[in-house]
C-alpha positions in Angstrom: 0.0 0.0 0.0 2.8 2.3 0.9 4.5 1.6 -2.5 1.4 2.4 -4.4 0.9 5.6 -2.6 4.5 6.7 -3.2 4.2 5.6 -6.9 1.2 7.8 -7.4 2.4 10.7 -5.5 4.5 12.6 -8.1 2.8 11.9 -11.4 -0.6 12.8 -9.8 0.7 15.7 -7.7 -0.3 19.0 -9.3 2.0 20.9 -6.9 5.0 18.9 -8.1 4.0 19.6 -11.7 3.9 23.4 -11.3 7.0 23.6 -9.1 9.0 21.3 -11.5 7.8 23.3 -14.6 8.8 26.6 -13.0 12.2 25.2 -12.0 12.7 23.9 -15.6 11.9 27.3 -17.2 13.5 29.6 -14.6 16.6 27.7 -13.5 17.4 24.6 -15.6 17.2 26.1 -19.0 18.8 29.5 -18.5 21.3 28.7 -15.7 22.2 25.0 -16.1 21.8 24.5 -19.9 22.7 28.1 -20.7 19.9 28.4 -23.2 19.3 31.9 -24.7 16.4 34.1 -23.6 14.7 33.5 -26.9 14.9 29.7 -26.5 13.5 29.9 -22.9 10.7 32.2 -24.1 9.8 29.7 -26.9 9.7 26.8 -24.4 7.5 28.8 -22.0 5.1 29.7 -24.8 4.9 26.0 -26.0 4.3 24.7 -22.5 1.6 27.3 -21.8 -0.1 26.3 -25.1 -0.1 22.7 -24.0 -1.6 23.6 -20.6 -4.3 25.7 -22.3 -5.1 22.7 -24.5 -5.4 20.4 -21.5 -7.8 22.9 -19.9 -9.8 24.0 -22.9 -10.0 20.8 -24.9 -9.5 18.0 -22.4 -11.5 19.8 -19.7 -8.8 19.5 -17.0 -8.8 22.3 -14.5 -5.6 24.2 -14.8 -4.7 24.1 -11.1 -5.2 20.3 -11.1 -3.0 19.5 -14.0 -0.4 16.8 -13.2 2.3 15.1 -15.1 0.0 12.1 -15.7 -2.1 14.4 -17.9 0.9 14.4 -20.3 0.3 10.8 -21.1 0.9 9.5 -24.7 -2.8 9.6 -25.7 -3.2 13.3 -24.7 0.1 14.3 -26.4 -0.8 12.6 -29.6 -4.2 14.4 -29.6 -2.3 17.6 -28.8 -0.1 17.1 -31.9 -3.2 16.5 -34.1 -5.0 19.5 -32.6 -2.1 21.8 -33.4 -1.9 20.7 -37.0 -5.6 20.3 -37.8 -7.3 22.9 -35.6 -4.7 25.6 -35.2 -3.3 25.0 -38.7 0.3 25.4 -37.5 3.1 24.2 -39.7 4.6 20.7 -39.0 7.9 22.4 -37.9 6.0 24.5 -35.3 4.0 21.6 -34.0 7.2 19.5 -33.6 8.9 22.4 -31.7 6.0 22.6 -29.3 6.3 18.9 -28.7 10.0 19.2 -28.1 9.4 21.6 -25.3 6.9 19.1 -23.7 9.4 16.2 -24.0 12.2 18.3 -22.6 10.1 19.1 -19.5 9.2 15.4 -19.1 12.9 14.5 -19.5 13.8 17.0 -16.7 11.0 15.8 -14.4 12.1 12.1 -15.0 15.6 13.0 -13.8 14.1 14.5 -10.7 11.7 11.7 -10.0 11.5 8.1 -11.3 7.7 8.2 -11.1 7.7 10.4 -14.3 10.0 8.0 -16.3 7.2 6.1 -17.9 5.6 9.3 -19.2 8.9 10.5 -20.7 9.5 7.1 -22.3 6.0 7.1 -23.8 6.5 10.6 -25.2 9.6 9.5 -27.1 7.5 7.0 -29.0 5.3 9.7 -30.6 6.5 10.3 -34.1 7.1 13.9 -35.2 5.2 15.3 -38.1 6.9 15.2 -41.5 8.4 18.5 -42.4 8.5 19.1 -46.2 12.0 20.1 -47.4 12.6 23.3 -49.3 15.5 25.0 -51.0 17.6 27.4 -49.1 16.7 31.1 -49.7 19.8 33.1 -50.6 20.9 35.9 -52.9 22.6 35.2 -56.2 25.8 37.1 -56.9 24.2 39.9 -58.9 21.6 40.4 -56.2 24.1 40.5 -53.4 26.3 43.0 -55.3 23.3 45.2 -55.9 22.3 45.2 -52.3 25.7 46.0 -51.0 26.1 48.9 -53.5 22.6 50.2 -53.0 23.2 52.5 -49.9 24.3 56.0 -50.9 27.5 57.7 -49.6 26.2 61.2 -48.9 24.0 60.5 -45.8 25.6 59.3 -42.6 22.8 56.8 -42.0 23.4 55.4 -45.5 27.1 54.8 -44.8 26.1 53.1 -41.5 23.6 50.9 -43.3 26.2 49.8 -45.9 28.6 48.9 -43.2 26.1 46.7 -41.3 25.1 44.9 -44.5 28.8 44.3 -45.4 29.7 43.0 -41.9 26.4 41.0 -41.6 27.2 39.2 -44.8 31.0 38.8 -44.3 30.7 37.3 -40.8 27.4 35.5 -41.6 25.7 37.0 -38.5 22.2 36.7 -37.1 20.3 39.9 -36.6 20.5 39.6 -32.9 24.2 39.0 -33.0 24.6 42.2 -35.1 22.5 44.2 -32.7 24.6 43.0 -29.7 27.9 43.9 -31.2 30.0 46.5 -29.3 33.0 48.3 -30.5 35.3 46.1 -28.3 34.1 43.1 -30.3 36.0 44.3 -33.4 39.7 43.4 -33.5 41.2 45.0 -36.5 44.8 45.1 -35.3 45.1 41.4 -34.6 47.5 39.3 -36.8 44.3 38.0 -38.4 41.5 40.7 -38.0 38.3 39.2 -36.5 35.0 39.9 -34.9 34.0 38.3 -31.6 30.3 37.3 -31.7 28.0 36.4 -28.9 25.8 33.7 -30.3 23.0 31.4 -29.2 23.4 29.8 -25.8 25.6 32.8 -24.6 28.5 31.2 -26.5 31.2 33.3 -28.2 32.8 32.6 -31.5 35.5 34.4 -33.5 35.1 35.0 -37.2 38.0 36.3 -39.4 37.3 39.4 -41.4 38.2 39.8 -45.1 40.5 42.6 -46.2 37.9 44.8 -47.8 35.7 44.5 -44.8 38.6 45.6 -42.5 39.1 48.7 -44.7 35.4 49.6 -44.5 35.4 49.0 -40.7 38.4 51.3 -40.1 36.7 54.2 -41.9 33.4 53.4 -40.1 35.0 53.4 -36.7 36.8 56.6 -37.4 33.6 58.4 -38.4 31.1 56.9 -36.0 33.2 56.2 -32.9 36.1 58.7 -33.1 38.7 58.0 -30.5 36.6 55.0 -29.2 36.4 56.4 -25.7 33.7 53.9 -24.9 34.6 50.3 -26.1 31.3 49.0 -24.7 29.2 51.3 -27.0 27.0 49.6 -29.6 28.8 49.2 -32.9 25.7 50.2 -34.9 23.5 52.7 -33.4 20.9 55.5 -33.8 20.5 58.7 -31.9 17.1 59.6 -30.5 16.5 62.8 -28.5 20.3 63.0 -28.1 20.7 59.5 -26.7 22.6 56.7 -28.4 20.9 53.3 -28.6 21.3 50.1 -30.4 19.3 49.4 -33.6 16.2 47.2 -33.3 15.5 44.0 -35.2 12.8 45.7 -37.2 15.1 48.6 -38.1 17.7 46.2 -39.5 15.1 44.2 -41.4 13.8 47.5 -42.9 17.3 48.4 -44.0 17.6 45.3 -46.1 14.1 45.6 -47.5 14.7 49.2 -48.4 17.7 48.4 -50.5 16.2 45.3 -52.2 13.3 47.5 -53.3 15.8 49.9 -54.7 17.5 47.1 -56.6 14.1 46.1 -58.0 13.5 49.6 -59.2 16.9 49.4 -60.9 15.9 46.2 -62.7 17.6 43.6 -60.5 15.3 40.7 -59.8 14.9 40.0 -56.1 13.2 37.2 -54.1 9.6 38.0 -53.1 10.2 37.7 -49.3 13.4 39.1 -48.2 14.8 38.9 -44.6 18.2 39.6 -43.1 18.9 35.9 -42.4 19.3 35.4 -46.1 22.6 37.3 -46.0 23.9 34.7 -43.5 22.7 31.9 -45.7 24.2 33.5 -48.8 27.6 33.7 -47.1 27.4 30.1 -46.1 26.3 29.0 -49.5 29.1 30.9 -51.2 31.7 29.3 -49.0 30.2 25.9 -49.6 30.2 26.4 -53.3 33.9 27.5 -53.1 34.7 24.2 -51.5 35.0 25.3 -47.9 34.7 22.3 -45.6 31.3 22.0 -43.8 33.1 21.8 -40.4 34.6 25.3 -41.0 31.2 26.7 -42.1 29.7 25.1 -38.9 32.3 27.0 -36.8 31.7 30.2 -38.5 27.9 30.0 -38.2 28.0 28.9 -34.6 26.0 25.7 -35.1 26.4 23.4 -32.2 25.8 20.3 -34.4 27.3 19.6 -37.8 24.0 18.1 -38.9 22.4 21.5 -38.7 24.9 22.9 -41.1 24.8 20.0 -43.5 21.0 19.9 -43.4 20.8 23.6 -44.5 23.7 24.0 -46.9 24.9 20.6 -48.2 23.0 20.5 -51.4 24.0 21.2 -55.0 22.5 24.1 -56.9 21.1 23.8 -60.4 24.2 25.3 -62.0 26.5 23.1 -60.0 24.5 20.0 -60.9 24.4 21.0 -64.6 28.1 21.5 -64.7 28.8 18.2 -63.1 26.6 16.4 -65.5 28.1 18.2 -68.4 31.6 17.1 -67.3 30.5 13.5 -66.8 28.9 13.4 -70.3 30.2 16.3 -72.4 28.9 14.9 -75.8 25.8 12.8 -76.1 26.0 12.6 -79.9 26.4 9.2 -81.5 26.5 7.5 -78.1 24.7 4.3 -77.3 23.4 3.4 -73.8 25.8 0.8 -72.6 23.2 -1.4 -71.0 21.7 -1.9 -74.5 24.9 -3.6 -75.7 24.6 -7.4 -75.8 27.8 -8.1 -73.9 26.8 -5.5 -71.2 23.3 -6.9 -70.9 24.7 -10.4 -70.2 26.6 -9.0 -67.3 23.8 -7.0 -65.9 21.0 -9.6 -66.3 22.7 -12.4 -64.4 21.6 -14.0 -61.1 
């Protein structure tokens, strides 16, 4: 009797559920696993959506929700509900489920009574995510964008510099926003930028010669004697106060110049976002034969599979060239498997 009471205590204990979930979000993820603020926020949203589902669809009172309510049957129904009722993409649905599984994994480490729930959750298959080609700029499009900012206005010169650096160092928008003057090392033997990436992890990315030249001019104009190394590298001034640029501001900068390119007759993708500069840099390096492990380090991907999954594919031009080299002249050629001697070799048990 005592064993049954102990076995039911945690998986049916609502207090344990809420305390464990709070510890997972407020302590485990940010302090132990060093997850970024954005990641923690995404997990928090996902778990709250699951809790809302249990209350609104399954009829379980919020304050009485326990880990046993995250049983396999409910989670499978939750996955179907997200796809069919909410019309969320398979990728979004899978990310929501990842947050739930992570909570169950953490709870199972804290208490064996939750182990069976975590084990059951791992047997739920994720939704198939349709693959799609990487969005990136072609050479003429990239050149047009980087040349689009004018040189007369100060803001235009700033915008050109952030586009050049964003591309050259393959940076995320958030990483560009967080850059300070002290993160730029132009006098090192190999000039580089020190980037604070996901998971509060730093990485160093070498800068190309032309980018270094642009940066020296930019620093001289926008930061003078660099009296404050902690000042944001790219900034705006509002009411006399210097502040970092926002995500929206940087996205608008790119869209402004892609629209200018369209007006000038340069074809541009329909939906443009700053992350495409990062993908373009990685794609260009890949096409030039740079090893994926090097690209992984530059991009700050924790797992090589992330890099290969995004960038390890051949473009149409690359494929056409390879086929052309393999079979440069198709005239007067006969398919080898139609030859009698070849057929005898192929069709043999």
